[in-house]
C-alpha positions in Angstrom: -34.7 -55.4 -13.8 -36.1 -52.1 -14.5 -34.9 -52.0 -18.0 -36.4 -55.7 -18.9 -39.8 -54.4 -17.2 -39.8 -51.2 -19.3 -39.0 -53.1 -22.5 -41.6 -55.5 -21.7 -44.4 -52.8 -20.9 -43.7 -51.0 -24.1 -44.5 -54.4 -26.0 -48.1 -55.7 -27.3 -48.1 -57.5 -23.9 -47.3 -54.3 -22.0 -51.1 -53.4 -21.0 -51.3 -56.8 -19.5 -48.6 -56.6 -17.5 -48.7 -52.9 -16.3 -52.4 -54.1 -15.5 -50.9 -56.6 -12.8 -47.7 -55.7 -11.7 -46.7 -51.9 -12.7 -48.8 -50.3 -9.5 -46.9 -53.2 -7.4 -43.7 -53.8 -8.3 -42.2 -50.3 -8.7 -43.6 -49.0 -5.7 -42.9 -51.4 -3.4 -39.3 -52.8 -4.7 -38.7 -49.1 -4.7 -40.2 -48.4 -0.8 -40.4 -51.4 1.1 -40.7 -54.8 1.7 -42.8 -56.9 -0.7 -41.8 -60.5 0.5 -44.4 -63.0 2.1 -42.1 -63.5 5.2 -45.0 -64.8 7.9 -45.4 -68.5 8.6 -46.9 -71.0 6.3 -49.3 -72.4 8.6 -52.9 -72.3 8.1 -54.9 -69.1 7.4 -55.0 -67.2 10.4 -55.7 -63.6 11.9 -52.4 -62.9 11.0 -52.7 -63.6 7.4 -55.0 -61.8 4.9 -55.0 -64.2 2.4 -53.6 -67.7 1.5 -52.2 -68.4 -1.9 -51.5 -72.2 -3.5 -48.8 -72.7 -0.3 -48.2 -69.1 0.3 -49.8 -67.2 2.8 -49.9 -63.0 2.7 -49.6 -61.7 5.8 -51.2 -58.7 7.3 -47.9 -56.8 8.0 -47.1 -57.2 4.2 -50.4 -56.1 2.8 -50.2 -52.7 5.5 -46.7 -52.3 3.9 -48.1 -52.3 0.2 -50.8 -49.9 1.2 -48.6 -47.2 2.5 -46.3 -47.8 -0.9 -49.3 -47.5 -2.7 -50.4 -44.3 -0.9 -47.1 -42.7 -0.7 -47.2 -43.0 -5.1 -50.6 -41.7 -5.0 -49.7 -38.8 -2.8 -47.5 -37.8 -5.9 -50.4 -36.7 -7.8 -52.9 -36.0 -4.9 -50.7 -34.7 -2.1 -54.1 -34.4 0.7 -54.8 -37.7 -0.3 -55.3 -40.1 3.1 -55.4 -43.4 3.8 -59.3 -43.5 4.5 -60.0 -41.9 1.1 -57.5 -44.3 -0.6 -59.0 -47.3 1.2 -62.5 -46.1 0.5 -61.7 -45.5 -3.1 -61.0 -49.4 -3.5 -56.8 -48.9 -2.8 -57.2 -52.0 -0.1 -59.4 -54.5 -2.4 -56.8 -53.8 -5.9 -53.7 -53.5 -3.9 -54.6 -57.1 -1.8 -55.7 -58.5 -5.5 -52.5 -57.4 -6.8 -50.5 -59.4 -4.1 -52.8 -62.5 -4.8 -52.1 -62.3 -8.5 -48.4 -62.2 -8.1 -48.0 -65.0 -5.9 -50.7 -66.7 -8.1 -48.9 -66.6 -11.1 -45.6 -67.5 -9.2 -47.2 -70.9 -7.8 -48.8 -71.7 -11.2 -45.6 -71.4 -12.8 -43.8 -73.2 -10.5 -46.3 -76.1 -10.3 -46.1 -76.4 -14.4 -42.6 -76.4 -14.8 -41.7 -72.6 -15.7 -38.2 -72.4 -14.9 -36.8 -69.1 -13.2 -33.1 -70.1 -12.2 -30.9 -68.6 -9.7 -28.4 -67.8 -12.6 -31.3 -65.6 -14.3 -32.2 -63.9 -11.1 -28.9 -63.2 -10.8 -28.5 -61.6 -14.2 -31.5 -59.2 -13.5 -30.0 -58.4 -10.3 -26.6 -57.0 -12.1 -28.9 -54.7 -14.4 -30.2 -53.0 -11.2 -28.2 -49.4 -11.3 -28.1 -49.4 -7.4 -26.0 -52.9 -7.5 -23.2 -51.2 -9.7 -20.2 -50.3 -8.2 -17.9 -47.0 -9.1 -16.5 -48.9 -11.8 -19.8 -49.6 -13.4 -19.5 -53.2 -12.9 -21.8 -55.4 -10.6 -20.5 -55.1 -6.9 -22.5 -57.5 -4.1 -21.3 -54.6 -1.5 -23.2 -52.4 -3.5 -25.9 -54.5 -3.7 -26.1 -55.1 -0.2 -26.0 -50.8 0.2 -28.6 -50.7 -2.2 -31.0 -52.9 -0.4 -30.4 -51.3 3.0 -31.0 -48.1 1.4 -34.3 -48.8 0.1 -34.8 -50.6 3.7 -35.5 -54.4 2.1 -33.8 -57.3 2.6 -31.8 -58.9 -0.4 -34.3 -61.7 -0.5 -36.9 -59.3 -0.7 -35.4 -58.1 -4.1 -35.0 -61.7 -5.3 -38.5 -62.6 -4.7 -39.8 -59.5 -6.3 -37.4 -60.1 -9.4 -38.7 -63.9 -9.4 -42.3 -63.1 -9.5 -41.4 -60.7 -12.8 -39.7 -63.1 -14.3 -42.5 -65.9 -14.0 -45.0 -62.9 -15.3 -42.7 -62.1 -18.5 -42.8 -65.7 -19.4 -46.3 -66.7 -18.7 -48.5 -63.7 -19.4 -47.0 -63.0 -23.1 -48.1 -66.7 -23.8 -51.6 -65.8 -22.7 -51.8 -62.5 -24.5 -50.8 -63.6 -28.0 -53.8 -65.0 -29.3 -55.2 -63.9 -32.8 -55.9 -60.6 -34.2 -59.5 -59.2 -34.1 -61.8 -60.6 -36.6 -63.2 -58.3 -39.3 -66.5 -59.2 -38.7 -66.2 -57.9 -35.3 -64.5 -54.7 -36.1 -67.0 -53.0 -38.9 -69.7 -53.3 -36.0 -67.5 -51.4 -33.8 -66.1 -49.2 -36.0 -69.6 -48.4 -37.0 -70.9 -47.7 -33.5 -67.9 -44.9 -33.5 -70.0 -43.1 -35.6 -73.6 -43.6 -34.4 -75.3 -40.2 -33.9 -78.0 -40.1 -31.2 -79.9 -37.6 -30.2 -81.8 -36.9 -26.6 -82.9 -35.1 -23.7 -81.2 -34.4 -20.2 -83.8 -33.0 -17.3 -82.0 -31.9 -14.3 -83.8 -32.2 -10.7 -82.0 -30.0 -8.5 -81.6 -30.8 -5.0 -82.1 -27.4 -3.8 -85.4 -27.4 -5.1 -86.2 -30.0 -2.1 -84.3 -28.5 1.1 -86.0 -29.4 4.2 -88.1 -26.2 5.5 -86.9 -26.8 8.8 -82.9 -27.4 10.0 -82.1 -31.0 11.8 -82.2 -31.9 15.0 -78.6 -32.1 17.0 -79.1 -35.7 17.5 -80.2 -36.3 13.6 -77.0 -33.7 12.6 -74.6 -35.8 14.7 -75.7 -39.1 13.0 -75.4 -37.5 9.8 -71.9 -36.1 10.6 -70.7 -39.6 12.0 -71.9 -41.6 9.2 -70.1 -39.5 6.5 -66.8 -38.9 8.8 -64.8 -39.4 5.8 -66.6 -36.4 3.6 -65.6 -34.1 6.4 -62.2 -35.6 7.4 -59.2 -33.0 7.0 -56.2 -34.4 5.8 -53.2 -34.9 7.8 -51.4 -31.5 8.7 -47.8 -31.3 9.4 -45.6 -28.4 10.9 -42.5 -28.5 9.7 -38.9 -27.4 10.8 -36.2 -26.3 8.2 -33.0 -24.9 8.2 -32.1 -23.7 4.5 -28.8 -22.8 3.8 -26.4 -22.6 0.2 -23.0 -22.2 -0.9 -22.5 -19.0 0.5 -22.3 -20.4 4.0 -18.9 -21.9 3.4 -17.7 -18.9 0.9 -15.3 -17.3 4.0 -13.8 -21.0 4.8 -13.4 -21.7 1.0 -11.2 -18.4 0.2 -7.6 -19.4 -0.3 -5.0 -18.1 1.8 -2.0 -16.3 -0.2 0.1 -19.1 0.3 -2.5 -21.6 -0.9 -2.4 -19.4 -4.0 1.5 -19.2 -4.6 1.2 -22.9 -4.1 -1.2 -23.6 -7.0 0.7 -21.2 -9.1 4.0 -23.1 -8.6 2.4 -26.6 -8.9 0.6 -24.9 -12.3 4.4 -23.2 -13.3 3.8 -24.6 -17.1 0.3 -23.4 -17.0 1.2 -19.5 -16.9 5.0 -20.1 -18.4 5.4 -18.3 -21.8 4.2 -20.5 -24.4 3.8 -20.5 -28.5 0.7 -21.5 -30.5 0.3 -21.9 -34.1 -2.3 -21.5 -37.1 -2.5 -24.0 -39.4 -3.5 -25.6 -42.4 -3.7 -29.1 -43.2 -4.5 -32.0 -45.6 -4.2 -35.4 -45.1 -3.5 -38.2 -47.2 -3.3 -42.1 -47.3 0.6 -42.6 -48.0 3.9 -41.0 -47.9 4.5 -41.1 -51.1 1.2 -39.0 -51.6 2.6 -36.3 -48.8 5.9 -35.7 -50.5 4.0 -35.2 -53.7 1.9 -32.5 -52.3 5.1 -30.6 -50.8 6.6 -30.6 -54.1 3.9 -29.2 -55.6 3.2 -26.4 -53.0 7.3 -25.9 -53.0 6.8 -25.3 -56.9 4.4 -22.5 -56.5 1.1 -24.3 -56.1 -1.2 -23.3 -53.0 -2.5 -26.2 -50.7 -5.9 -25.5 -51.6 -5.2 -26.2 -55.4 -3.4 -29.4 -54.7 -5.9 -30.5 -52.3 -8.7 -29.9 -54.5 -6.6 -31.4 -57.4 -6.7 -34.5 -55.3 -10.4 -34.1 -54.2 -9.5 -33.4 -50.7 -10.3 -30.5 -48.5 -7.6 -28.2 -46.5 -8.5 -28.1 -42.9 -7.5 -25.0 -40.5 -6.7 -24.4 -37.0 -5.7 -21.8 -34.9 -4.0 -21.0 -31.4 -3.0 -24.9 -31.3 -0.6 -25.5 -28.7 2.0 -28.7 -29.1 0.5 -30.5 -26.6 -3.0 -30.6 -27.8 -1.9 -31.2 -31.1 0.5 -34.2 -30.5 -2.4 -35.6 -28.7 -5.2 -34.8 -31.3 -2.8 -35.8 -34.6 0.5 -37.7 -33.2 3.8 -36.3 -31.2 5.5 -36.7 -34.8 3.2 -34.0 -36.4 3.3 -31.9 -33.5 7.3 -32.2 -33.5 7.2 -31.6 -37.3 4.8 -28.4 -37.1 6.9 -26.7 -34.1 10.0 -27.0 -35.8 9.0 -25.0 -39.3 8.9 -21.5 -39.9 6.2 -19.4 -40.4 4.6 -19.8 -44.0 6.5 -22.4 -44.6 5.1 -26.7 -44.9 6.4 -28.7 -42.3 8.1 -32.0 -43.4 5.2 -35.0 -43.8 4.7 -36.9 -40.8 2.3 -39.6 -39.9 -1.0 -39.4 -37.8 -4.0 -41.5 -36.6 -6.1 -40.6 -39.8 -3.0 -40.8 -42.3 -0.1 -38.7 -43.3 -0.1 -34.7 -42.7 1.1 -31.8 -44.5 1.1 -29.0 -42.9 1.7 -25.6 -43.4 2.2 -23.0 -40.8 -0.2 -19.7 -41.3 0.9 -17.8 -38.1 3.5 -18.1 -34.8 1.8 -16.5 -31.8 3.7 -15.9 -29.0 1.5 -16.0 -25.1 4.0 -14.1 -22.4 4.6 -15.4 -19.1 1.8 -14.9 -16.7 3.4 -13.6 -13.3 1.6 -14.5 -10.1 0.5 -11.0 -9.8 -1.2 -11.3 -12.8 -2.5 -14.8 -12.3 -3.7 -13.7 -8.7 -7.1 -13.2 -9.4 -7.6 -16.4 -11.7 -6.2 -18.7 -9.3 -8.2 -17.4 -6.4 -11.7 -17.7 -8.0 -10.5 -21.2 -9.2 -9.4 -22.1 -5.7 -12.8 -20.6 -4.0 -14.8 -22.6 -6.5 -13.0 -25.7 -6.4 -12.8 -25.6 -2.5 -16.1 -24.4 -2.0 -17.6 -27.3 -3.4 -15.3 -30.2 -1.8 -16.2 -28.1 1.7 -20.0 -27.9 0.6 -20.0 -31.8 -0.3 -17.9 -32.5 2.8 -20.3 -30.6 4.7 -23.8 -32.0 3.5 -22.6 -36.2 4.0 -21.6 -35.1 7.7 -24.8 -33.5 8.0 -26.5 -36.9 6.2 -24.2 -38.8 8.5 -25.3 -37.1 11.8 -29.1 -37.7 10.8 -28.6 -41.3 10.5 -26.7 -41.5 14.0 -29.7 -39.7 15.5 -28.8 -36.0 15.7 -31.6 -33.5 15.4 -32.3 -30.7 13.2 -31.3 -28.4 16.4 -28.5 -30.1 16.8 -27.0 -29.7 13.2 -28.2 -26.2 12.8 -26.9 -24.9 16.0 -23.6 -26.6 14.9 -23.4 -24.7 11.1 -24.8 -21.2 12.5 -28.0 -21.7 10.8 -31.7 -20.8 12.1 -34.4 -23.3 12.5 -37.6 -22.2 11.2 -41.2 -23.6 11.9 -44.0 -23.6 9.6 -47.8 -23.6 10.6 -49.2 -27.3 10.6 -50.1 -27.5 6.6 -51.7 -30.0 4.0 -49.1 -32.0 1.9 -50.2 -29.3 -0.8 -49.0 -26.6 1.4 -52.4 -24.7 2.3 -53.1 -23.9 6.0 -56.6 -24.6 6.6 -56.4 -22.1 9.6 -55.5 -19.4 7.7 -56.4 -19.4 3.8 -54.5 -16.6 2.9 -51.2 -17.8 4.1 -48.7 -18.6 1.0 -45.7 -20.9 1.9 -42.3 -19.8 1.0 -40.9 -21.0 -2.6 -38.8 -23.8 -1.0 -42.1 -25.5 0.5 -42.2 -27.1 -2.8 -39.6 -29.5 -2.6 -39.7 -29.1 1.2 -42.9 -30.6 1.9 -42.8 -33.8 -0.1 -40.3 -34.7 1.3 -41.7 -33.8 5.0 -44.8 -35.8 4.4 -42.8 -39.1 4.1 -40.5 -38.3 7.2 -41.5 -40.6 10.1 -43.1 -38.4 12.9 -40.7 -39.1 15.7 -38.2 -36.4 15.1 -36.5 -38.1 12.5 -34.3 -35.7 10.3 -33.2 -35.5 6.6 -31.2 -33.0 4.3 -33.2 -32.0 1.2 -31.3 -31.0 -1.8 -33.5 -27.4 -3.1 -31.1 -26.3 -6.1 -28.6 -29.0 -7.0 -25.4 -28.5 -5.7 -26.1 -25.2 -4.5 -29.2 -24.7 -1.9 -30.2 -27.5 1.0 -32.5 -27.5 3.7 -32.4 -29.6 6.8 -36.1 -30.5 7.7 -38.1 -32.4 10.2 -41.7 -32.5 11.5 -42.1 -30.4 14.5 -45.7 -31.1 14.9 -48.7 -33.3 13.1 -52.5 -33.6 13.5 -53.4 -37.4 12.0 -56.0 -37.0 9.1 -59.6 -36.7 11.2 -62.9 -35.1 11.1 -63.0 -32.2 13.0 -65.6 -31.0 15.9 -69.0 -30.8 14.4 -69.0 -27.2 16.2 -66.2 -26.0 14.1 -68.3 -27.1 10.6 -71.6 -27.0 11.6 -72.8 -25.0 8.8 -71.0 -27.1 6.3 -72.5 -30.2 8.1 -76.1 -28.9 7.8 -75.6 -27.9 4.2 -74.6 -31.3 3.2 -77.2 -32.9 5.3 -79.9 -30.4 3.6 -78.8 -31.6 0.0 -78.4 -35.3 1.0 -82.4 -35.3 2.0 -83.1 -33.0 -1.1 -81.4 -35.6 -2.8 -83.9 -38.1 -1.6 -86.7 -36.2 -2.7 -85.2 -35.1 -6.4 -84.9 -39.0 -6.7 -88.3 -39.6 -5.9 -89.6 -36.8 -8.3 -87.4 -37.9 -11.1 -88.7 -41.5 -10.8 -92.5 -40.1 -11.3 -91.2 -38.0 -14.4 -89.7 -40.8 -16.1 -92.9 -43.2 -15.5 -94.9 -40.6 -17.0 -92.3 -40.3 -20.2 -92.4 -44.1 -20.6 -96.1 -44.2 -20.4 -96.4 -41.7 -23.4 -95.9 -38.2 -22.0 -93.0 -36.1 -23.7 -90.6 -34.9 -21.1 -91.2 -31.5 -21.5 -94.7 -32.0 -20.5 -93.8 -34.2 -17.2 -91.5 -32.0 -16.1 -93.7 -28.8 -16.5 -96.5 -30.5 -14.9 -94.2 -31.8 -11.5 -93.8 -27.5 -11.2 -90.1 -27.8 -9.7 -87.9 -24.7 -8.8 -85.1 -25.0 -10.9 -85.6 -27.8 -13.0 -84.4 -27.7 -16.5 -83.9 -29.5 -19.9 -80.8 -29.6 -22.2 -80.3 -31.1 -25.4 -77.8 -32.9 -27.0 -77.2 -34.5 -30.5 -73.7 -35.9 -31.7 -71.7 -39.1 -32.6 -69.8 -41.1 -29.9 -66.6 -40.3 -31.9 -67.7 -36.1 -31.5 -68.1 -36.7 -27.7 -65.0 -38.5 -26.8 -63.0 -35.9 -29.3 -63.8 -33.0 -27.0 -60.8 -33.7 -25.2 -62.5 -34.7 -21.7 -64.7 -37.4 -19.6 -67.8 -37.7 -20.9 -70.8 -36.6 -18.4 -72.5 -39.2 -17.0 -75.9 -38.1 -18.2 -74.6 -38.0 -22.1 -72.9 -41.4 -21.5 -76.0 -43.0 -20.1 -77.9 -41.9 -23.3 -75.3 -43.9 -25.5 -76.3 -47.1 -23.3 -80.1 -46.9 -23.9 -82.6 -47.7 -26.7 -84.5 -45.5 -28.9 -87.3 -43.9 -26.7 -86.6 -44.8 -23.1 -85.8 -42.6 -20.1 -83.7 -43.8 -17.1 -83.0 -41.9 -14.1 -79.1 -41.0 -13.0 -77.9 -39.3 -9.6 -76.0 -36.4 -9.7 -72.3 -36.2 -8.1 -72.4 -34.8 -4.5 -76.2 -35.1 -3.8 -76.6 -32.3 -6.3 -79.7 -33.9 -7.3 -81.1 -36.3 -10.0 -81.4 -36.3 -13.8 -83.7 -38.0 -16.3 -82.3 -39.1 -19.6 -84.4 -39.6 -22.3 -83.1 -40.8 -25.8 -85.0 -39.8 -28.7 -83.4 -41.0 -31.7 -80.3 -43.0 -33.0 -79.0 -43.0 -36.3 -76.7 -46.1 -37.3 -73.4 -45.3 -38.7 -71.6 -47.1 -41.2 -67.6 -47.6 -41.4 -67.5 -49.6 -44.5 -64.8 -47.6 -46.9 -63.3 -45.8 -44.1 -60.3 -47.8 -44.4 -58.1 -45.6 -41.8 -60.6 -46.1 -39.4 -61.2 -49.5 -39.8 -57.3 -50.2 -39.2 -57.2 -48.4 -36.0 -60.3 -50.4 -34.4 -58.7 -53.2 -35.3 -55.7 -52.6 -33.2 -57.6 -51.3 -30.3 -59.6 -54.3 -30.5 -57.1 -56.8 -30.4 -54.9 -55.0 -27.7 -58.3 -55.0 -26.0 -58.4 -58.9 -26.4 -54.7 -59.5 -25.4 -55.5 -57.5 -22.3 -58.6 -60.0 -21.8 -56.8 -62.8 -22.5 -54.0 -62.3 -20.1 -56.6 -61.1 -17.4 -58.3 -64.4 -17.8 -55.1 -66.4 -17.2 -54.1 -64.4 -14.2 -57.9 -65.4 -12.8 -57.2 -69.2 -13.9 -54.0 -69.3 -12.4 -55.4 -67.9 -9.0 -58.4 -70.4 -9.4 -56.0 -73.3 -10.1 -53.7 -72.7 -7.0 -56.2 -71.8 -4.9 -56.7 -68.6 -3.0 -58.5 -68.3 0.5 -58.9 -64.5 1.7 -59.5 -64.2 5.6 -62.6 -62.0 5.0 -62.6 -61.0 9.2 -59.3 -60.2 9.2 -59.6 -57.8 6.1 -62.7 -56.3 7.4 -60.7 -55.8 10.2 -58.1 -53.6 8.7 -60.6 -51.9 6.4 -62.5 -50.3 9.7 -58.9 -49.7 11.0 -57.6 -47.6 8.2 -61.1 -45.7 7.4 -61.4 -45.2 11.4 -64.6 -47.2 11.4 -63.9 -49.1 14.3 -65.0 -46.6 16.8 -60.8 -46.0 17.8 
């Protein structure tokens, strides 16, 4: 299934499929149950939505949110559930669930076929469902499902929904390419040049003269708790070890070395290798002709050149190796020939070989004493790898059976260390100068996925060489700190918020003056605002986007205004307000720019295909019927953002 999803996403319909499914499928399928296993009765407190005849349960949405948050934390380790939800995570996750089921219900209703056989064929493609022989194994599939914590039916349901999408979405997204009449204006718009002014009104110019009362500050803090919330912190217990832990146990005894020497006697016995030159010809007659010419005095290279062939050479060739690469007959002939002679022609895998023996190399036998160091190194390496594998497997099995990190550390003679409470990025809020050990780069991501009930896990720090046993020793849930601990920061933020209110009022007064005919510079000077300034800007849309970074909001607004108008815009983080004034517009003309027209045509066609697909998804949801439990969703939102007072 994963390969089929990947190939579909790379197709021209991929943007539509990705829009709907990738955020949910790849995460939910790998990390949690995505089935709607609740009752199929009417909408109730246990369900957040009903899609056709299918309920989306509260538990299902909770699981999906947890899985989405885990995935988001890969790029933003300090992200917590409250900020994720407030950033739109709950709404987008629920919409993805609804759209998944809506397409499946829609497809079923209108005869789109997803057979058990087709589902089975997709299951057989799962890497986790392969046995040791590389073929599908029902036992391996069950083990895979158990390992990722989902039921077999959940996997089947997930695949079913994917197959419905793969059949339905491309049909909608395969609309016509963008017409040229749409492409030229769009391409010309990219070349459009604009000039304008941006005046910034800082909040600091309007800071309240007096500090807030305790009541006002406490209310501001409670109303903006999410802004001051410290993400979850965890103290990690860990015991690090590497392959040196079994070095002494892996060292072979004298008896082991002697036994290995005896079992591999042929390897250390006297042997012979040969340096050879050869030419391959297609028939026995041709081979005999080559031998005859060489015997008559020509060199093997001269004969080969006359036939349009090349001579190849090999040095230190053992008989067994030659028999394997060429043929036993060739090996017998070569090792029966004397030095400087041509061996009797023999047939090999590629044709008839004519071989000259250039040198005979005698390799003396190696005694046990001479081979001892080599054997000891080999046995230590092999046995060490085996013992390390056995040890790590035993630790993992013991953790699965409920053993603690303390138990396993004591059993293996290791010391357990415990870190201070750290954020997911390794920061210690109690000690800004703290630097985690380098291994924490691997330990922390794994530790923040663990349950906080003492669950332990073995993680690989250096593949095959270094490991760590880890567990959560203590943790603090994401929460705002006591007001007393952050009073200066909260008071500063309150002042910025109050200043931003006054800055907005000042910006609106200046905007009205500009709309009334005053130049922006004149209106700003008349306002006499400390720290206010004007910046001029000029460029094309293409110039601005080529800077390799997101366009600043005031600049983006300038490219969505009428010439001669002014607009106000809030600055981020209550830092102030902007007045954006557009002074001039020079329209672009892309006629004759064939390269740009082709690129824009492809771009618009892709956007249209995405829109076609999105419209079909919306139509499918409308057709099957979607009812949301707004009260249940609001209750979940309040709980996840700590807004319910608990």
